[in-house]
N, CA, C and O atoms as a CHARMM CRD file, in Angstrom:
* protein
*
  356
    1    1 UNK  N      4.64900-143.62300-164.66000 PROA 1      0.00000
    2    1 UNK  CA     5.55700-142.71000-163.97400 PROA 1      0.00000
    3    1 UNK  C      5.02000-141.43400-163.92700 PROA 1      0.00000
    4    1 UNK  O      4.57100-140.91400-164.94800 PROA 1      0.00000
    5    2 UNK  N      5.01600-140.82100-162.75200 PROA 2      0.00000
    6    2 UNK  CA     4.50800-139.55400-162.56200 PROA 2      0.00000
    7    2 UNK  C      5.54000-138.45800-162.85900 PROA 2      0.00000
    8    2 UNK  O      6.73800-138.72600-162.77200 PROA 2      0.00000
    9    3 UNK  N      5.10700-137.19600-163.21700 PROA 3      0.00000
   10    3 UNK  CA     6.02500-136.17000-163.53000 PROA 3      0.00000
   11    3 UNK  C      6.83000-135.72000-162.22300 PROA 3      0.00000
   12    3 UNK  O      7.96600-135.26400-162.34700 PROA 3      0.00000
   13    4 UNK  N      6.26700-135.84500-161.05500 PROA 4      0.00000
   14    4 UNK  CA     7.01200-135.40900-159.95200 PROA 4      0.00000
   15    4 UNK  C      8.06200-136.46600-159.41900 PROA 4      0.00000
   16    4 UNK  O      8.80800-136.19800-158.47700 PROA 4      0.00000
   17    5 UNK  N      8.07600-137.64000-160.05400 PROA 5      0.00000
   18    5 UNK  CA     9.07200-138.64000-159.74800 PROA 5      0.00000
   19    5 UNK  C     10.41700-138.23300-160.21900 PROA 5      0.00000
   20    5 UNK  O     11.42500-138.58600-159.60600 PROA 5      0.00000
   21    6 UNK  N     10.46900-137.45100-161.36400 PROA 6      0.00000
   22    6 UNK  CA    11.72600-136.89600-161.83700 PROA 6      0.00000
   23    6 UNK  C     12.12700-135.62300-161.36800 PROA 6      0.00000
   24    6 UNK  O     13.23500-135.15300-161.62800 PROA 6      0.00000
   25    7 UNK  N     11.22200-135.01600-160.64900 PROA 7      0.00000
   26    7 UNK  CA    11.55400-133.64300-160.10900 PROA 7      0.00000
   27    7 UNK  C     12.67500-133.66800-159.07300 PROA 7      0.00000
   28    7 UNK  O     12.62700-134.55600-158.22300 PROA 7      0.00000
   29    8 UNK  N     13.59500-132.86100-159.05300 PROA 8      0.00000
   30    8 UNK  CA    14.63400-132.77200-158.10000 PROA 8      0.00000
   31    8 UNK  C     14.03900-132.55200-156.62500 PROA 8      0.00000
   32    8 UNK  O     12.99400-131.92800-156.44200 PROA 8      0.00000
   33    9 UNK  N     14.73200-133.07200-155.67700 PROA 9      0.00000
   34    9 UNK  CA    14.30300-132.89400-154.30600 PROA 9      0.00000
   35    9 UNK  C     14.30500-131.41100-153.87300 PROA 9      0.00000
   36    9 UNK  O     15.25100-130.66800-154.13600 PROA 9      0.00000
   37   10 UNK  N     13.23100-131.02200-153.21300 PROA 10     0.00000
   38   10 UNK  CA    13.30500-129.62600-152.73100 PROA 10     0.00000
   39   10 UNK  C     13.94600-129.62400-151.37700 PROA 10     0.00000
   40   10 UNK  O     13.61200-130.44100-150.51800 PROA 10     0.00000
   41   11 UNK  N     14.89600-128.68200-151.17200 PROA 11     0.00000
   42   11 UNK  CA    15.56400-128.50200-149.84000 PROA 11     0.00000
   43   11 UNK  C     14.75600-127.35500-149.14600 PROA 11     0.00000
   44   11 UNK  O     14.41000-126.32600-149.72700 PROA 11     0.00000
   45   12 UNK  N     14.50800-127.63500-147.89800 PROA 12     0.00000
   46   12 UNK  CA    13.73800-126.59100-147.15600 PROA 12     0.00000
   47   12 UNK  C     14.71500-125.49200-146.76100 PROA 12     0.00000
   48   12 UNK  O     15.85700-125.73200-146.36800 PROA 12     0.00000
   49   13 UNK  N     14.21100-124.29900-146.88600 PROA 13     0.00000
   50   13 UNK  CA    15.06200-123.12400-146.48700 PROA 13     0.00000
   51   13 UNK  C     14.39100-122.53200-145.22000 PROA 13     0.00000
   52   13 UNK  O     13.20100-122.21700-145.19200 PROA 13     0.00000
   53   14 UNK  N     15.20200-122.41200-144.22500 PROA 14     0.00000
   54   14 UNK  CA    14.70100-121.83600-142.95400 PROA 14     0.00000
   55   14 UNK  C     15.10300-120.34700-142.82900 PROA 14     0.00000
   56   14 UNK  O     15.93700-119.85200-143.58600 PROA 14     0.00000
   57   15 UNK  N     14.53700-119.70900-141.93300 PROA 15     0.00000
   58   15 UNK  CA    14.71800-118.28300-141.66500 PROA 15     0.00000
   59   15 UNK  C     16.17500-118.05000-141.34400 PROA 15     0.00000
   60   15 UNK  O     16.70900-117.01400-141.74000 PROA 15     0.00000
   61   16 UNK  N     16.88400-118.99000-140.61900 PROA 16     0.00000
   62   16 UNK  CA    18.40000-118.92900-140.36600 PROA 16     0.00000
   63   16 UNK  C     19.21500-118.89100-141.67900 PROA 16     0.00000
   64   16 UNK  O     20.25800-118.24100-141.73800 PROA 16     0.00000
   65   17 UNK  N     18.75000-119.57100-142.70400 PROA 17     0.00000
   66   17 UNK  CA    19.49700-119.61500-143.95200 PROA 17     0.00000
   67   17 UNK  C     19.50700-118.23900-144.58600 PROA 17     0.00000
   68   17 UNK  O     20.43100-117.95800-145.35000 PROA 17     0.00000
   69   18 UNK  N     18.55700-117.36700-144.33000 PROA 18     0.00000
   70   18 UNK  CA    18.42400-115.99800-144.96300 PROA 18     0.00000
   71   18 UNK  C     18.96400-114.87000-144.15200 PROA 18     0.00000
   72   18 UNK  O     18.97100-113.72900-144.61300 PROA 18     0.00000
   73   19 UNK  N     19.44800-115.16600-142.88000 PROA 19     0.00000
   74   19 UNK  CA    19.92600-114.13800-142.10300 PROA 19     0.00000
   75   19 UNK  C     21.40600-113.74700-142.52300 PROA 19     0.00000
   76   19 UNK  O     22.12500-114.56200-143.10100 PROA 19     0.00000
   77   20 UNK  N     21.80600-112.53300-142.22300 PROA 20     0.00000
   78   20 UNK  CA    23.20200-112.18800-142.40300 PROA 20     0.00000
   79   20 UNK  C     23.86200-111.75600-141.12800 PROA 20     0.00000
   80   20 UNK  O     23.25100-111.89600-140.06900 PROA 20     0.00000
   81   21 UNK  N     24.95100-111.29000-141.15100 PROA 21     0.00000
   82   21 UNK  CA    25.60100-110.87600-139.84900 PROA 21     0.00000
   83   21 UNK  C     24.96600-109.59900-139.35700 PROA 21     0.00000
   84   21 UNK  O     24.69300-108.69900-140.15200 PROA 21     0.00000
   85   22 UNK  N     24.72400-109.49900-138.06200 PROA 22     0.00000
   86   22 UNK  CA    24.09500-108.31100-137.46600 PROA 22     0.00000
   87   22 UNK  C     25.09600-107.17000-137.39200 PROA 22     0.00000
   88   22 UNK  O     26.30200-107.33200-137.58000 PROA 22     0.00000
   89   23 UNK  N     24.54000-106.04300-137.11700 PROA 23     0.00000
   90   23 UNK  CA    25.43800-104.81600-136.85800 PROA 23     0.00000
   91   23 UNK  C     26.30800-105.17900-135.64400 PROA 23     0.00000
   92   23 UNK  O     25.92900-105.72600-134.60800 PROA 23     0.00000
   93   24 UNK  N     27.55500-104.77000-135.97000 PROA 24     0.00000
   94   24 UNK  CA    28.62900-104.88600-134.87900 PROA 24     0.00000
   95   24 UNK  C     29.20800-103.53300-134.63100 PROA 24     0.00000
   96   24 UNK  O     29.77600-102.93500-135.54500 PROA 24     0.00000
   97   25 UNK  N     29.08800-103.02000-133.42700 PROA 25     0.00000
   98   25 UNK  CA    29.57800-101.69700-133.12700 PROA 25     0.00000
   99   25 UNK  C     31.03300-101.50100-133.23500 PROA 25     0.00000
  100   25 UNK  O     31.47100-100.35200-133.18400 PROA 25     0.00000
  101   26 UNK  N     31.81900-102.49000-133.37700 PROA 26     0.00000
  102   26 UNK  CA    33.16100-102.34500-133.61600 PROA 26     0.00000
  103   26 UNK  C     33.49800-102.04200-135.09100 PROA 26     0.00000
  104   26 UNK  O     34.61100-101.64200-135.43500 PROA 26     0.00000
  105   27 UNK  N     32.48300-102.25200-135.93700 PROA 27     0.00000
  106   27 UNK  CA    32.74100-102.00200-137.36100 PROA 27     0.00000
  107   27 UNK  C     31.60600-101.14100-137.88100 PROA 27     0.00000
  108   27 UNK  O     30.72900-101.64800-138.58000 PROA 27     0.00000
  109   28 UNK  N     31.59500 -99.78500-137.54300 PROA 28     0.00000
  110   28 UNK  CA    30.46000 -99.00300-137.82200 PROA 28     0.00000
  111   28 UNK  C     30.37100 -98.41700-139.30700 PROA 28     0.00000
  112   28 UNK  O     29.35600 -97.94200-139.81800 PROA 28     0.00000
  113   29 UNK  N     31.56600 -98.53500-139.87000 PROA 29     0.00000
  114   29 UNK  CA    31.57600 -97.95900-141.34700 PROA 29     0.00000
  115   29 UNK  C     30.88800 -98.90600-142.23800 PROA 29     0.00000
  116   29 UNK  O     30.57900-100.04900-141.90000 PROA 29     0.00000
  117   30 UNK  N     30.64900 -98.35700-143.45000 PROA 30     0.00000
  118   30 UNK  CA    29.83600 -99.21600-144.44000 PROA 30     0.00000
  119   30 UNK  C     30.87900-100.23300-145.04500 PROA 30     0.00000
  120   30 UNK  O     30.42900-101.27200-145.52900 PROA 30     0.00000
  121   31 UNK  N     32.15600-100.02600-145.05200 PROA 31     0.00000
  122   31 UNK  CA    33.07900-100.91300-145.52800 PROA 31     0.00000
  123   31 UNK  C     33.21000-102.07400-144.50600 PROA 31     0.00000
  124   31 UNK  O     33.62400-101.87000-143.36500 PROA 31     0.00000
  125   32 UNK  N     32.83700-103.31300-144.96300 PROA 32     0.00000
  126   32 UNK  CA    32.74400-104.36600-143.96100 PROA 32     0.00000
  127   32 UNK  C     33.94000-105.30800-144.15600 PROA 32     0.00000
  128   32 UNK  O     33.87300-106.43700-143.67000 PROA 32     0.00000
  129   33 UNK  N     34.97100-104.94100-144.79700 PROA 33     0.00000
  130   33 UNK  CA    36.11300-105.79600-145.02600 PROA 33     0.00000
  131   33 UNK  C     36.76800-106.33200-143.75000 PROA 33     0.00000
  132   33 UNK  O     37.17000-107.49100-143.65000 PROA 33     0.00000
  133   34 UNK  N     36.84900-105.39600-142.76700 PROA 34     0.00000
  134   34 UNK  CA    37.55500-105.80400-141.51900 PROA 34     0.00000
  135   34 UNK  C     36.58600-106.74500-140.72800 PROA 34     0.00000
  136   34 UNK  O     37.05600-107.71200-140.12800 PROA 34     0.00000
  137   35 UNK  N     35.26300-106.48700-140.71700 PROA 35     0.00000
  138   35 UNK  CA    34.28600-107.41500-140.11500 PROA 35     0.00000
  139   35 UNK  C     34.36700-108.79600-140.67600 PROA 35     0.00000
  140   35 UNK  O     34.37100-109.79600-139.95800 PROA 35     0.00000
  141   36 UNK  N     34.43900-108.82600-142.09100 PROA 36     0.00000
  142   36 UNK  CA    34.57600-110.10900-142.80200 PROA 36     0.00000
  143   36 UNK  C     35.80500-110.83800-142.25300 PROA 36     0.00000
  144   36 UNK  O     35.72400-111.98700-141.81900 PROA 36     0.00000
  145   37 UNK  N     36.97400-110.12200-142.28400 PROA 37     0.00000
  146   37 UNK  CA    38.30800-110.78900-141.88500 PROA 37     0.00000
  147   37 UNK  C     38.18000-111.30000-140.40100 PROA 37     0.00000
  148   37 UNK  O     38.50400-112.44800-140.09600 PROA 37     0.00000
  149   38 UNK  N     37.70300-110.40800-139.51700 PROA 38     0.00000
  150   38 UNK  CA    37.47300-110.65400-138.08100 PROA 38     0.00000
  151   38 UNK  C     36.56400-112.04600-137.95500 PROA 38     0.00000
  152   38 UNK  O     36.96700-113.00100-137.29200 PROA 38     0.00000
  153   39 UNK  N     35.45300-112.05100-138.57800 PROA 39     0.00000
  154   39 UNK  CA    34.56600-113.08500-138.58000 PROA 39     0.00000
  155   39 UNK  C     35.27100-114.41400-139.04200 PROA 39     0.00000
  156   39 UNK  O     35.13700-115.42600-138.35400 PROA 39     0.00000
  157   40 UNK  N     35.97100-114.42800-140.12200 PROA 40     0.00000
  158   40 UNK  CA    36.76900-115.53400-140.70600 PROA 40     0.00000
  159   40 UNK  C     37.66500-116.10300-139.58900 PROA 40     0.00000
  160   40 UNK  O     37.63700-117.29800-139.29600 PROA 40     0.00000
  161   41 UNK  N     38.47900-115.18700-138.96300 PROA 41     0.00000
  162   41 UNK  CA    39.43600-115.54800-137.98300 PROA 41     0.00000
  163   41 UNK  C     38.74000-116.10500-136.70300 PROA 41     0.00000
  164   41 UNK  O     39.18200-117.09600-136.12200 PROA 41     0.00000
  165   42 UNK  N     37.60800-115.41300-136.27800 PROA 42     0.00000
  166   42 UNK  CA    36.89300-115.91600-135.08300 PROA 42     0.00000
  167   42 UNK  C     36.30600-117.28500-135.31200 PROA 42     0.00000
  168   42 UNK  O     36.20100-118.03600-134.34200 PROA 42     0.00000
  169   43 UNK  N     35.89400-117.69600-136.56700 PROA 43     0.00000
  170   43 UNK  CA    35.33200-118.95800-136.79700 PROA 43     0.00000
  171   43 UNK  C     36.40100-119.91100-136.60800 PROA 43     0.00000
  172   43 UNK  O     36.19000-120.90100-135.90800 PROA 43     0.00000
  173   44 UNK  N     37.69300-119.69900-137.23500 PROA 44     0.00000
  174   44 UNK  CA    38.82000-120.73500-137.09900 PROA 44     0.00000
  175   44 UNK  C     39.28700-120.79100-135.68500 PROA 44     0.00000
  176   44 UNK  O     39.72100-121.84700-135.22600 PROA 44     0.00000
  177   45 UNK  N     39.22000-119.70500-134.97700 PROA 45     0.00000
  178   45 UNK  CA    39.65500-119.78000-133.54100 PROA 45     0.00000
  179   45 UNK  C     38.62300-120.66800-132.75000 PROA 45     0.00000
  180   45 UNK  O     39.01100-121.54000-131.97300 PROA 45     0.00000
  181   46 UNK  N     37.34200-120.41900-132.97100 PROA 46     0.00000
  182   46 UNK  CA    36.25500-121.14800-132.31800 PROA 46     0.00000
  183   46 UNK  C     36.30500-122.71000-132.71400 PROA 46     0.00000
  184   46 UNK  O     36.07400-123.60000-131.89500 PROA 46     0.00000
  185   47 UNK  N     36.60200-122.92000-133.94300 PROA 47     0.00000
  186   47 UNK  CA    36.64100-124.28900-134.49500 PROA 47     0.00000
  187   47 UNK  C     37.82800-125.05800-133.83100 PROA 47     0.00000
  188   47 UNK  O     37.72600-126.25200-133.54700 PROA 47     0.00000
  189   48 UNK  N     38.95800-124.33000-133.59300 PROA 48     0.00000
  190   48 UNK  CA    40.01200-124.95600-132.98100 PROA 48     0.00000
  191   48 UNK  C     39.76500-125.31600-131.49100 PROA 48     0.00000
  192   48 UNK  O     40.26900-126.30600-130.96100 PROA 48     0.00000
  193   49 UNK  N     38.98300-124.47000-130.88100 PROA 49     0.00000
  194   49 UNK  CA    38.76000-124.66800-129.46400 PROA 49     0.00000
  195   49 UNK  C     37.58300-125.53700-129.16300 PROA 49     0.00000
  196   49 UNK  O     37.58700-126.26200-128.16800 PROA 49     0.00000
  197   50 UNK  N     36.49900-125.48200-130.05400 PROA 50     0.00000
  198   50 UNK  CA    35.24600-126.17300-129.75700 PROA 50     0.00000
  199   50 UNK  C     34.78600-127.22600-130.82300 PROA 50     0.00000
  200   50 UNK  O     33.91800-128.06400-130.58000 PROA 50     0.00000
  201   51 UNK  N     35.40000-127.12200-131.95600 PROA 51     0.00000
  202   51 UNK  CA    35.01600-127.91700-133.08100 PROA 51     0.00000
  203   51 UNK  C     34.12200-127.15000-134.07100 PROA 51     0.00000
  204   51 UNK  O     33.41500-126.22600-133.66900 PROA 51     0.00000
  205   52 UNK  N     34.14600-127.51200-135.31800 PROA 52     0.00000
  206   52 UNK  CA    33.49200-126.72800-136.32200 PROA 52     0.00000
  207   52 UNK  C     31.90500-126.75500-136.23300 PROA 52     0.00000
  208   52 UNK  O     31.24300-125.86200-136.76100 PROA 52     0.00000
  209   53 UNK  N     31.35700-127.74000-135.59400 PROA 53     0.00000
  210   53 UNK  CA    29.98200-127.95200-135.52500 PROA 53     0.00000
  211   53 UNK  C     29.37400-127.33100-134.23200 PROA 53     0.00000
  212   53 UNK  O     28.18000-127.51400-133.99200 PROA 53     0.00000
  213   54 UNK  N     30.11700-126.64000-133.43800 PROA 54     0.00000
  214   54 UNK  CA    29.61300-125.97200-132.28300 PROA 54     0.00000
  215   54 UNK  C     28.68000-124.82300-132.75600 PROA 54     0.00000
  216   54 UNK  O     28.90100-124.16600-133.77400 PROA 54     0.00000
  217   55 UNK  N     27.59000-124.63200-131.90600 PROA 55     0.00000
  218   55 UNK  CA    26.60400-123.54100-132.29000 PROA 55     0.00000
  219   55 UNK  C     27.22800-122.18700-132.50600 PROA 55     0.00000
  220   55 UNK  O     26.88900-121.47600-133.45100 PROA 55     0.00000
  221   56 UNK  N     28.18000-121.81800-131.58700 PROA 56     0.00000
  222   56 UNK  CA    28.79300-120.47900-131.69900 PROA 56     0.00000
  223   56 UNK  C     29.68800-120.41400-132.98200 PROA 56     0.00000
  224   56 UNK  O     29.69000-119.40300-133.68300 PROA 56     0.00000
  225   57 UNK  N     30.40400-121.44800-133.25800 PROA 57     0.00000
  226   57 UNK  CA    31.25100-121.60500-134.47100 PROA 57     0.00000
  227   57 UNK  C     30.45300-121.41700-135.76500 PROA 57     0.00000
  228   57 UNK  O     30.83600-120.68100-136.67500 PROA 57     0.00000
  229   58 UNK  N     29.31700-122.12800-135.79000 PROA 58     0.00000
  230   58 UNK  CA    28.44700-122.07400-136.91400 PROA 58     0.00000
  231   58 UNK  C     27.96500-120.56800-137.16900 PROA 58     0.00000
  232   58 UNK  O     27.82200-120.10900-138.30200 PROA 58     0.00000
  233   59 UNK  N     27.74600-119.89800-136.07100 PROA 59     0.00000
  234   59 UNK  CA    27.29800-118.48600-136.16800 PROA 59     0.00000
  235   59 UNK  C     28.47200-117.63600-136.88200 PROA 59     0.00000
  236   59 UNK  O     28.19100-116.84600-137.78400 PROA 59     0.00000
  237   60 UNK  N     29.59900-117.80300-136.50600 PROA 60     0.00000
  238   60 UNK  CA    30.81100-117.10400-137.15700 PROA 60     0.00000
  239   60 UNK  C     30.88900-117.49600-138.57500 PROA 60     0.00000
  240   60 UNK  O     31.10600-116.65100-139.44500 PROA 60     0.00000
  241   61 UNK  N     30.71900-118.76400-138.84700 PROA 61     0.00000
  242   61 UNK  CA    30.82600-119.23400-140.28100 PROA 61     0.00000
  243   61 UNK  C     29.77300-118.61500-141.07400 PROA 61     0.00000
  244   61 UNK  O     30.05900-118.19600-142.19600 PROA 61     0.00000
  245   62 UNK  N     28.50200-118.50000-140.58800 PROA 62     0.00000
  246   62 UNK  CA    27.34800-117.85400-141.29000 PROA 62     0.00000
  247   62 UNK  C     27.76500-116.35500-141.57600 PROA 62     0.00000
  248   62 UNK  O     27.58700-115.82700-142.67400 PROA 62     0.00000
  249   63 UNK  N     28.33500-115.71600-140.49100 PROA 63     0.00000
  250   63 UNK  CA    28.72100-114.33900-140.65600 PROA 63     0.00000
  251   63 UNK  C     29.80100-114.12300-141.75000 PROA 63     0.00000
  252   63 UNK  O     29.58300-113.30500-142.64500 PROA 63     0.00000
  253   64 UNK  N     30.91900-114.80400-141.71000 PROA 64     0.00000
  254   64 UNK  CA    31.92400-114.58200-142.68100 PROA 64     0.00000
  255   64 UNK  C     31.42300-115.00400-144.10100 PROA 64     0.00000
  256   64 UNK  O     31.76800-114.36700-145.09700 PROA 64     0.00000
  257   65 UNK  N     30.63100-116.05400-144.16800 PROA 65     0.00000
  258   65 UNK  CA    30.13100-116.40600-145.56400 PROA 65     0.00000
  259   65 UNK  C     29.27500-115.36700-146.14600 PROA 65     0.00000
  260   65 UNK  O     29.28400-115.18900-147.36400 PROA 65     0.00000
  261   66 UNK  N     28.48700-114.62400-145.31700 PROA 66     0.00000
  262   66 UNK  CA    27.65100-113.65400-145.80000 PROA 66     0.00000
  263   66 UNK  C     28.31000-112.29100-146.10100 PROA 66     0.00000
  264   66 UNK  O     27.84500-111.53600-146.95500 PROA 66     0.00000
  265   67 UNK  N     29.39300-112.00500-145.38600 PROA 67     0.00000
  266   67 UNK  CA    30.12700-110.75500-145.44200 PROA 67     0.00000
  267   67 UNK  C     31.23600-110.82700-146.52400 PROA 67     0.00000
  268   67 UNK  O     31.39600-109.84600-147.25100 PROA 67     0.00000
  269   68 UNK  N     31.99400-111.90500-146.67200 PROA 68     0.00000
  270   68 UNK  CA    33.22000-111.95100-147.39700 PROA 68     0.00000
  271   68 UNK  C     32.98900-112.46500-148.90100 PROA 68     0.00000
  272   68 UNK  O     32.23800-113.41500-149.12500 PROA 68     0.00000
  273   69 UNK  N     33.62900-111.83200-149.84700 PROA 69     0.00000
  274   69 UNK  CA    33.54000-112.36000-151.29000 PROA 69     0.00000
  275   69 UNK  C     34.12700-113.79800-151.26800 PROA 69     0.00000
  276   69 UNK  O     35.08400-114.13600-150.57100 PROA 69     0.00000
  277   70 UNK  N     33.42200-114.62200-152.13300 PROA 70     0.00000
  278   70 UNK  CA    33.89800-115.96400-152.20800 PROA 70     0.00000
  279   70 UNK  C     35.40800-116.21700-152.57400 PROA 70     0.00000
  280   70 UNK  O     36.04500-117.16700-152.11900 PROA 70     0.00000
  281   71 UNK  N     35.90600-115.30400-153.41400 PROA 71     0.00000
  282   71 UNK  CA    37.34000-115.46600-153.85200 PROA 71     0.00000
  283   71 UNK  C     38.33000-115.13500-152.64400 PROA 71     0.00000
  284   71 UNK  O     39.43100-115.67800-152.55200 PROA 71     0.00000
  285   72 UNK  N     37.88100-114.26200-151.78500 PROA 72     0.00000
  286   72 UNK  CA    38.69800-114.07200-150.58900 PROA 72     0.00000
  287   72 UNK  C     38.79700-115.35400-149.74600 PROA 72     0.00000
  288   72 UNK  O     39.86800-115.78400-149.31800 PROA 72     0.00000
  289   73 UNK  N     37.54700-115.95900-149.53000 PROA 73     0.00000
  290   73 UNK  CA    37.53400-117.11900-148.71200 PROA 73     0.00000
  291   73 UNK  C     38.33500-118.27500-149.33800 PROA 73     0.00000
  292   73 UNK  O     39.08200-118.96900-148.64800 PROA 73     0.00000
  293   74 UNK  N     38.17300-118.46000-150.60100 PROA 74     0.00000
  294   74 UNK  CA    39.05400-119.42900-151.31300 PROA 74     0.00000
  295   74 UNK  C     40.52300-119.18000-151.17900 PROA 74     0.00000
  296   74 UNK  O     41.32400-120.09800-151.00500 PROA 74     0.00000
  297   75 UNK  N     40.86100-117.91300-151.26500 PROA 75     0.00000
  298   75 UNK  CA    42.36400-117.56100-151.13600 PROA 75     0.00000
  299   75 UNK  C     42.83600-117.80800-149.68800 PROA 75     0.00000
  300   75 UNK  O     43.95500-118.28700-149.50600 PROA 75     0.00000
  301   76 UNK  N     42.08100-117.52000-148.71300 PROA 76     0.00000
  302   76 UNK  CA    42.45000-117.65100-147.34600 PROA 76     0.00000
  303   76 UNK  C     42.43600-119.16300-146.99300 PROA 76     0.00000
  304   76 UNK  O     43.31000-119.58700-146.23800 PROA 76     0.00000
  305   77 UNK  N     41.49200-120.00000-147.49500 PROA 77     0.00000
  306   77 UNK  CA    41.50100-121.33700-147.28100 PROA 77     0.00000
  307   77 UNK  C     42.86400-121.98200-147.81300 PROA 77     0.00000
  308   77 UNK  O     43.55300-122.71800-147.10700 PROA 77     0.00000
  309   78 UNK  N     43.15900-121.66200-149.02000 PROA 78     0.00000
  310   78 UNK  CA    44.41100-122.04800-149.75700 PROA 78     0.00000
  311   78 UNK  C     45.66700-121.69300-148.81800 PROA 78     0.00000
  312   78 UNK  O     46.54300-122.51900-148.56400 PROA 78     0.00000
  313   79 UNK  N     45.66100-120.48000-148.36900 PROA 79     0.00000
  314   79 UNK  CA    46.78400-119.96800-147.58100 PROA 79     0.00000
  315   79 UNK  C     46.85400-120.68900-146.26700 PROA 79     0.00000
  316   79 UNK  O     47.95300-120.94600-145.77500 PROA 79     0.00000
  317   80 UNK  N     45.63900-121.05700-145.62600 PROA 80     0.00000
  318   80 UNK  CA    45.71600-121.79600-144.38000 PROA 80     0.00000
  319   80 UNK  C     46.23300-123.15000-144.66700 PROA 80     0.00000
  320   80 UNK  O     47.00800-123.66500-143.86000 PROA 80     0.00000
  321   81 UNK  N     45.85900-123.80800-145.79600 PROA 81     0.00000
  322   81 UNK  CA    46.32500-125.10800-146.19900 PROA 81     0.00000
  323   81 UNK  C     47.81300-125.11700-146.35400 PROA 81     0.00000
  324   81 UNK  O     48.47900-126.05600-145.91700 PROA 81     0.00000
  325   82 UNK  N     48.35600-124.08200-146.97300 PROA 82     0.00000
  326   82 UNK  CA    49.78600-123.93100-147.31800 PROA 82     0.00000
  327   82 UNK  C     50.64200-123.40300-146.12000 PROA 82     0.00000
  328   82 UNK  O     51.86900-123.34000-146.19200 PROA 82     0.00000
  329   83 UNK  N     49.94100-123.03200-145.03200 PROA 83     0.00000
  330   83 UNK  CA    50.67100-122.45600-143.90500 PROA 83     0.00000
  331   83 UNK  C     51.10300-121.04200-144.07100 PROA 83     0.00000
  332   83 UNK  O     51.93300-120.58800-143.28400 PROA 83     0.00000
  333   84 UNK  N     50.60300-120.28700-145.04700 PROA 84     0.00000
  334   84 UNK  CA    51.04500-118.88300-145.32900 PROA 84     0.00000
  335   84 UNK  C     49.99100-117.90100-144.95500 PROA 84     0.00000
  336   84 UNK  O     50.23000-116.72500-145.23200 PROA 84     0.00000
  337   85 UNK  N     48.88900-118.18100-144.38500 PROA 85     0.00000
  338   85 UNK  CA    47.75100-117.31400-144.00100 PROA 85     0.00000
  339   85 UNK  C     48.34200-116.28600-142.90800 PROA 85     0.00000
  340   85 UNK  O     48.99600-116.71900-141.95800 PROA 85     0.00000
  341   86 UNK  N     48.12000-115.07700-143.05500 PROA 86     0.00000
  342   86 UNK  CA    48.67800-114.07200-142.16200 PROA 86     0.00000
  343   86 UNK  C     47.91200-113.96000-140.81700 PROA 86     0.00000
  344   86 UNK  O     48.37600-113.32900-139.86700 PROA 86     0.00000
  345   87 UNK  N     46.75100-114.58300-140.78100 PROA 87     0.00000
  346   87 UNK  CA    45.94800-114.46800-139.66400 PROA 87     0.00000
  347   87 UNK  C     46.52400-115.37500-138.45500 PROA 87     0.00000
  348   87 UNK  O     47.40700-116.21500-138.62900 PROA 87     0.00000
  349   88 UNK  N     45.95400-115.12000-137.28600 PROA 88     0.00000
  350   88 UNK  CA    46.56000-115.85800-136.09400 PROA 88     0.00000
  351   88 UNK  C     46.10500-117.25100-135.97300 PROA 88     0.00000
  352   88 UNK  O     46.80300-118.05900-135.36100 PROA 88     0.00000
  353   89 UNK  N     44.94800-117.60700-136.52800 PROA 89     0.00000
  354   89 UNK  CA    44.41000-119.00100-136.37600 PROA 89     0.00000
  355   89 UNK  C     44.40200-119.68700-137.69600 PROA 89     0.00000
  356   89 UNK  O     43.99500-120.84500-137.78800 PROA 89     0.00000
């Protein structure tokens, strides 16, 4: 048995995996909370219209995942599941 037989599989990381949300002129301040919330809502709007796996929707998903703290996303997902999320989508 070789040593590399027991090694975990390496997953390839692409340049797209390392990108974050680009500058958005609507959110010029350093506080990106509104940009985070907007991207989260835009993803769910896009997913409802085109499906989660659409190229544009994946872009918004990447944006909100890079901008928003994980505990905010978890809270919003729970609120969406319970029907108490204050967002439109």
